[in-house]
N, C-alpha and C positions, 0 to 999 in steps of 0.2 A: 620430419613429422610424417606419420603414417596415414593410412586411409581414415576418414572421419568415422566417428560413431554416430549413427543416425537414430534419432528418437522421433517417433510419431506422437504428435500432440493434438489435442482437440479441445482443451480447456476443461476437461473433466478432472475430478479429484484423482482418478486413477492415472491419468496422463501426467499430472503434476508430480505425483509420486515417482513415476517413471523418469521424468525429467531430472528430478533431484538425484536419483540413482545414477542416471547417465552422466551427469556432471562429475560426480565422484569417480565414476569408472573412467571417464576421459582423462581425468587428472592422473589416475593410477597408471594409465598406459601412455600418457603423453601424446594424445591425439586430439584433433579438433572435434567439435561437436556440431552436428547439423540438425536443425529443428525443421520438421516437415509437417505441414498441415495439408491434408488431402480431402477433397469433398467434390461431389458431383453437382454442386449448387448451380453452376453455369448452365447445365443441361436443363434445369427447371426454371431458373429465374431469367435466363436468356430468352426463353420462349414467351415471356410475359411482356405486354406492351409497357413501355416506360412513360410514366405520366409526370415525372419530376426529374430534377437533376441529381437526386440522391442515388448513391451507389447501392447495389443490392445488399440487403441486410446481412446475408451470409458472408459476403466478401468483407464487409466491415467487421463482422465477428472474427473472420479468419485473420485479418490484419491485427486485430486487437490481441488474439490468442498468441500469435507468433511474436509480437512486440513485447507483450508481458512475459512470455516464456523466455525471451532473450534477456530481459531485465532480471528475471528470477535466477537464470543461470549465472549472470554476472555477479549478482549479490552473493550467490553461494560460493563461487570461486572466480574472481576477476581475471585469473591467469588463463582460463580456458578460452580458446578462440571459438567464437560462435557464429554460424551463418544460419539463415532461415530461408524457407521457400514455401510458397503456397501453390498447390497443384490442383487444377480442376479435373480431378479423376477419382474414381472409386478408391477408397483408402487402402485396402489390402493390396490391390494391383500396383498402386503408386509406390507403396513401401517396399514391396518385393522387388520392383525395378530399381529403387534407390539402393537396395541391398547389394546390387551388383558392383557398386563402387564404394562399399562400406566395409569397415573392419567388423562390424556387427550391427544388428538392428535391435532397438529397445522399444517395447510397447508397454502400455498399461494392461491390466487384466480385463478392464471393462471400459467401454467408450461412453461418450456423452449421450445421455438420454436412455441408456439401457437400464433394465430393471435391477434393483438391488439384489434380488434373489438369484440372478444369473451368476453362475460360478465363473464363467469365462466368456468374454465377448467374442463375436464372430470374426472381427478383424484380427484379434490376437491369434486365434486358432488358425485362420487362413494364412497369416504371415508365417507362423511357425511351421506350417505344413508345406509352404511353397518357396520360401526364400532359399537362396543358394549360399548364404553366409550364416554365421551363428545368429540366433534370435534369442533375446532375453525378454521374457515376460515377467514384469515386476509385480509381485504379489506377495502375500504373507503378512506376518506380524511385524511390529515396529523393530524388534530386535534383529530380525532377519534382514529387513530392508536397509537397516542402518549399519549392518556388518558388525554387530557386537559379539557374535559367537566366535569369530576368528577361525572359521572352519568352512572349507569347501567340501561338498559331498559329490562324489562321482559314482554314477552307475554305468560302468563301461559297456554293458550289454554284450553283444556278440562280436566276433572278430570282424565281420563285414561292416559294422557301424561304429567301431570303437576308436580307430586310430586318431582321427581329428578331434574327437571329444576328449580323449585322453590328453592330447597336447594342449587343448584349450584349458582343461582343468588344472594341469600342472602350471601353465603360464599364469592363470589367475591366482593360484596359491603362492607363486613366487612373488608377484607384484604386491600382493597383500601381506606377504610374510606370515602366512597362516598355515594351519594343518590341513592336509588333504586326506579326507576319509573316503577310501575306495571300497565299495561294497559289491559283492557278487552274490546273488541269491541262488539257492539250489533247491531242488525238490526231491523228495524221497522216491525210490523206485515205484512205490504204490501209486503215487500221483502221476508218474510217467508211463504207467501201464506196462511195466516190465518187471522181471524177477531180478533180484540182486546178483544171481550167478551169471546173468547175461552180460554184465559189464566187467571189464578188467579192473576198473577203479570205481570207488564209490562216487556218488554225485558230489559229495563235499570235496573229495580229492580232485575231481574233474574241475570243479569251480575254482579251487585254489591254483591248479595248474594253468587254467585259462587266465587268471589274474597275472600270474608270473609272466606268461607269454605276452600279454597285452601291455604290461607296464615296464618291462625290462629296459627298453630303449629310453623311455621318458624319464625313468629314475636316474639313468646315467646322464641324460641331457640336463636335468634339473636337480643336481645333487644337494642343493640347499633346501629343497622342499621336504618338509617333515611329512612323509607319506605313511599312512596306516592302512593295512589291508585287513578286510574282514569278509568271511563267508558266513551266510546265515540261511537257515532253512525257511522257506516260505515264498509267497508270491512277491516278485520283485517290486511291483508297484506299491503294495502295502508297506513293505519294508522301507522303501525310499521315502514315501510320504511321511511315515512315522519319524524317520531319522532327520527329515528336513526341518523338524522343530528345533534342532540344535545346529543348524547350518545357516550360512549367509548366502549361499548359492548352491543349487543342485544342477549338475551337468549330465546330460544324456545325449546319445548320438541318434542319428536318423539315416536311413538308407534311401538313395534315389529310387524312384519307381521306374521299373523297366518299361520303356515305351510310353511313359506318361510324364506330364509336367508336374513337378512337385516331389515331395518326399513321402516316405512310408512312415507315418507316425503310428507306432504300435500302442498297445494297451498301457505300457509303462509311461510313455510320454503323455498320453491323454490323462492318466491318473494324476501325474505331477502337475500338468498345466491346470487342472481343475481343483486340485486339493492340496498342493504343496504349501508349506508354511513359510516359505522363503522364495526369492526369485528363482526362476527356472531358465536354464540355458539349453536350447535345442541346437545341437551342432551337426550339420549335415556332413556326411562322409563324401569327400571329393572322389570322383571316379578315378 
């Protein structure tokens, strides 16, 4: 059995949706599930004088959340091995550290107590930008989160961020036995500030050639995956957000920051994390 799939839970509707998605994902990959509740409550409640034998209310809440989460996971699929942990630490930092021993991290798109109008919670964004393992932010409509489209969407991006994202997407398509839709966006010379005669190939030809270069090894490694390649003119973020309406998961890569802790989340990743209509997987490129 491989490394566990770690899911951050806090009792919110968003984290319950993430938990359900994570149970199904753990079944697909045959890995255990680890439920983590992280909060700084001890920093605040520990400083208050204790006037009764009651435990801190936040601790009681945490224990209830992880216990009910484990029960929910068992009801959804009793074959999944589930462990739980309560960590007295800021949520994003705790989850990032947990990711060092995980096959992937799963979070909801919004946390407990956040405003409904918020597109993405701060914890989800921080984890996606700092973790050293794949991070899946579960968001979108019911069809996408339930996997009814039977399609994985891959935006491979550039060569320096693509390799691990490509392998992740092919592996997902294989275990789900679904179509892999690989999309590379291109812009016309006018948008790039150059004249057509300055390039040996057209932007569309360059996009197609890059897809061929990025996907060659993966196609050979996963011959059973039904992979479709598409090049489209326009901004990559808008194209992928639009196509996410017909996908069960959209996969993008991220590059490590030079001299900094964390990843370089570009405009495409931000657009998907805030607006995609299905879960989003951000896969860091290993050095």
